[in-house]
N, C-alpha and C positions, 0 to 999 in steps of 0.2 A: 374585096374578092372573098367569096365565102367557099369553100373547101367544099367538096358533094359528092366523095368518095362513093361508090355503088357499090353495097351490100355491107355499110358500117355496122358493125359486130362486136359486142364486148368480147376480150381475150381473146381480136383474130384481127381486123380492119379497122382499127378506133381514131385514123386520124380523121381532124387535126389534133387529137389529142396522141399523146407520146409520153415514154417512160422519160425518168430523168436524163437519161442520156441521148434524147432523140430520136430514140427506136420505136416501132411497134412490135407488138400491143400495148397501150398503156395499161396498168394495173390499178385497179381503183379497190384497194384495200382499206378496211372501214373498223374501228372499234367505237363500241358504245357506252359514252360515258355517264349518260343520263337517260330519263325519260324522250326528251326530243335533241340530244347533242349528241353529235358523231366527230371524230377525229379520222384525219389520214394518217393513215400507216404507212403507205409508201408513197412518194412523191413523186408528181404526175406533171406534165409540161401541157400547156394548150399553146400552139404556133399555127392560125390561119393564114399566116402570108402578112398579115396588118399587126395584128398584135400579138406579144408573147407574155404568156402568163405564167409563170410557175408557183404550183400548188403548193404550200410546203406540209412539212410534218407537224404533227397536232400540237408540239409543244409552242407553235408559233401560231396557230389558229386554229378553233375548232368550229364545227359549222350544223347548223340545224335540219341541214339538206335543201329542200325547196320548203320553203315556207309558206306553208299552204294552211289556211284556218281551218279547222276541224270542220266547219259545217260546208268545207267545197273537198274535200276528201275524194268524194264519190266521184270527181270528175276528174280530178289530178292528185295523185298519191305523192306521199312525201317524196318515195324512193321511187325511179323508174329509169327510163332511156333518157331524160332530162337529168340524173344525179351528175354525171360531170360537169354538165355548163352549170348545175347549181354550186359546185363546190368551187367551178372558175368564178363565179359573179361575186361569192361569199368572201373568196380570197381579196378580190378587186375591191371589195369595200372596207374590207379591215383593211385594207393598206389605205383604201382615203381616207376612212376616220384615224389612225395613225397620224397621217400627217396632219389632216385638223386640230389633234389634239396639240399637236410640236408647234403650231403657228404658222407652216408653209403654205396654207391655204387659205384664201378668203372666202366671203361666200358666192361670190362668182366663179371662183376656180373649183369650189366645192361641186357646185351644181354642173357643171360641164365634164368635171371628171364623173361623176353619177350619172349622167347620162349615157355619155358613154361606156363604162363599165354597164348598163343596159342593154346597148346595142352588141354591147360583145356575148352578153346571155343570148339576145335572138340570135345572131350568126351559130356560135354554137351548138344551139336546138339544132338550126337546120341542120348542121351539117353532119349532128349525129343521128338525124331522119325522124326527130318529134315532130308527129304528126301535123300539118299544117296550121286549124284551127286552135289545139292545145298550145303551140308553141306562141302563136299571138296572143292571146289571152293570159297565156304565162308574162311572156313581153308588156303585155297591159297592167298587169296587175304592180309589175315591178317598178315602173314608170309610174304609177301612182302611186306609189310609196316612196319614190323618189320627191316628184310635187308635195306629197304631206310634211316632207323634212325640209320644206323652204323655207316656212314659217306661218304666222297667225294669217297673212294676207293670202295667201296659198292655200291653206289650209281651211281657210271661208270660202273659195272658190269649189276646194273638191268637197265641203259638206254642202251647200250650193249644187255639185251637180249630182251627187246622192238622191237629193230631196229631189231634183229632178226627175229621177230618173226612175224611182219608186211612184212617182205622180203619173209621168208618161206612162207606167205601165198599169195602172190601176185605169187612169181615163181610155187606154186601149180595151180593156177586158171591160170596161162600165159602156164602152161604146159600140164595141162589137155586140154584147147583149143587147143593148138600145136601139140599135142601128141608126146612130146619129154618124154616118159615114164620114162628115166633116169632120169629126173630132178625133175617127180612126185614122184618115189621112192624114191629119197634123201630128198625131201620135208617133204615126209609122216615119217622118223626116226628122221630129224632135233633136235622135240621138244627134244629128250634121250639126246645129248649130250648139245645142249643148255640150259640144266636144271642144268648144273653142275653150270653154272652161279648163282645161287642159294644158292650155299654155302654146308656145311655137312651135311649132314641129311634130306637136305628137297628138294631131288631129284624124290618124291613122287607130291609133290605140285606142283613143274617146270615142268616135262612132262604132268603131267592134265591142267595145265595153257597154254602150250603149243598148245596143241589139242584144249582146250576150243576157244582157238582166232578163230579157224575156225569158232566154232559153235556160237558165240557170236559178233564177232567182227565186223558184216556186219547191224546187229541190230543195236548195240549199236551205230556205225556210221550214220546210221539214226537218231536214237534217238535224238544225239549231233544235226545233222544239222537241224532237226526239232525243238529245243528248241531254237537253235540258230535264226532261223527265225521267232518265236513265241516272243521271246523277243526281237529283233529287233524292230518289230509290237508294243508291249508294248508301249516300251520305246516313240515312234511316236507317239501315241495314248495320253499320258501324258499332255502334253499340251493343248487336248481338255476337257478331262476331265475335269483338273484345272479351265479353263474358264467355263464349263459349272456347278460346285458346287460352283465354287468362293473360294474353300477351297483347300489348297496344297494335290497335290496326293502323298501317298507315293510310296518309290521307290519298283519296282518291286524286291521281293527277287531273290538273285543269285541261281545257281543250288550246294544243299549240297557241302561242299567239300567234299573228300575223308580224313579221317584222321587213 
């Protein structure tokens, strides 16, 4: 059961996020440690009646907030309504990773825990009022990351899905231009069989991600190309800035990686 309190808001009605004593409102206090690393300065608790997660202080875990690739930041910002949910998800993944390093989790147990953590992330976003399409796409993204962590065979399936998504998008555009309606129809339904590559129980995020390729693919490509041009220009100007100031100029930060 996911709690859906009416009027969820930061600093007021924050259930199912609570302070360390289990009371409302939870306070989300962060310290920036680097370009893309943040630390929780005041612990809080997520408790939806099924799962209870304590998000600890910075000495125990740091976060990059939402792990958004740079070319998708126009659609889902790194921070926002989803930030508390991302902190909960990061905490769960840190716990799972620690147990795996200690040898307490085998491959099957690791996957099961990752999948449960992804579901908690989705429920937490729903409870805090993250819009439907955004939260489902973010859920699809973490699901894809979980699939990627399973090994070479599953990674090959992920790569195959990405290739099919690109080819399907190209086929859709080309068939619409050429009036090849049979190809158009095939491209429209293709995300359903392609979603089988996401594995058992993940048909929904796979289908959604397939259709989302058409919605976000071109803007994401344009963003990636634009950032590439900016980054090259920034590197070209670094020697000029260094000569003008007489001091070394810091390296431009790379795009935030997806984790």
